[in-house]
C-alpha angles and dihedrals in degrees: 000000000000114000117234141188093238116154089229134034097263097189092051092047092051090051090056093050097041109032096192097043114128120237111275116251092212141005115195130177112237120228119241095044097135094145104038138016100259126190137178112222115198132194133196094238139030113279118221092206088060098047093267095304123146094217145033138194121238120198119194125188128196096185092262137078108279090219094046108028093185091065112083122221112181119243089232088084093063090057090051091049088053091049090050092055090048090050095047105038121051093200091060121116101261124262108183109264128162092236145358132238112244105212112205090185104077091178091068110072140176126197121273118242114234100174140356127188119191089186095056096026093231131140123196112197146163117288106234092191131235116304139150114275120234095268092051088046094053094046094045109113091224094058111103131210087249092055090052094047094047095051092041089057091045092053093046091053093047096047095045089051093047092048092047093049094049093043089055091048101034096122090059096043101041096083091054099045109035098124109195090166092061093044091053094049094046093049092048101046104019119032094034094048106074101086094085092053097045088048087067087071127079094246117132115264091247092055092048091052090048092053092045090053091047091055092046092050092046089053092052095045099036088221142036091247121028092196093061111041130095123236120224137151106268127205082224102210106043107164134131095271091059092057122074126196116209120216092265089065088216099097140063123208115199116203141183112036098176089116093054109135147150107270154103118327091209087066092052093047094042092050091053094044089053093067095043089052092049092048090048094049114017110028117162112270093249097050105032123104131166090240092051092046090052091049091053091051091050092047091049096049094047094044093051096042091051093045094050094046089058106032120069113198122204089247120016094196093052091046092058093043091052091046091051091054094046093052090047093054092044093050092050092050092049092048090062093053094064097232099121137055140157113278089225125065113279110276098180119159105224125349120001125231104235130195132170112266112245113264095020138070093193102069133053126199130202116245098174096119091048094048091048091054091047093051094048090050093049091047087058096236115179119251096017096100090050090052091050094047094040091225143095107256092195090065090052096051 
């Protein structure tokens, strides 16, 4: 059996939960587990307790970020992730909830929950396998425009249905999904972290402070206007890395619901749109292709058109305004990470805005164009959101 750096003896723990379970043949830590300690546990035969599967995934939380142990992330969020899997997947081991989500889109799936222990802070869940994530799928040279359009429509249908269902039942669901741990973490390391990026610009100090305060306030309120926004249950961290595309290219697997929370659907949609926009316009030089950028744009448009056709917010104008601010904040945060750059050589007029490229300390990339778009969105300038989305918002209201 493969040795691991797991904070608990996984094999021993499994043997106490499932008395007849055979000894695992391997336990491997999965990459990408920045929030939790995540492991794939494999067996040499199908296991009845796990619907005949040969493997499971075990998530362990210590109340901190696995990648940055000094950053706290309350254990409450693991219980909410377990509840989300119970809500979304009928085959999950039941946690008591007042109702279940009936998913009419069978090609969008979430993992089944097999076991959750609040005492040990461990989740045992269905292993969905190893598949390309959405960004890899969109940038794959074999992905067609039709593939991107079809899956964009599928996700738009699913998310609008989920948001509508939870909006209509929010009073019943709110006590089970209010995620204060996620809100605290996001406020501390996300909404309050844009000053350094905006400071790269030539804006006056007073304007930088004003925009930083706007972002901080937006994070606390979850909207620009609390009287106008709609409450739903959000997945909470919907971005391309949380969506896997199996080989059939007809399914979507949505993972990692620890940020699931009661909140504003414009934040959910805006957060997701941010990454599609960046893939479509500013992919890293090694990964970007014209075909992949076009796929991302097609996916984004079809997803958003489908979502807006089906989901009716309390106030459409407030929805778009909140989405614009969310995309602006997200773009600025991402600009500072050095993940994105223009596919063409830098053509800046005047001084560039340079940040270290992610994964290297030897090369810097210019993010001036990205920062400018983020600032314009955060400022609330008219016409900028339409340009980012490549569509007329008035037609969609």
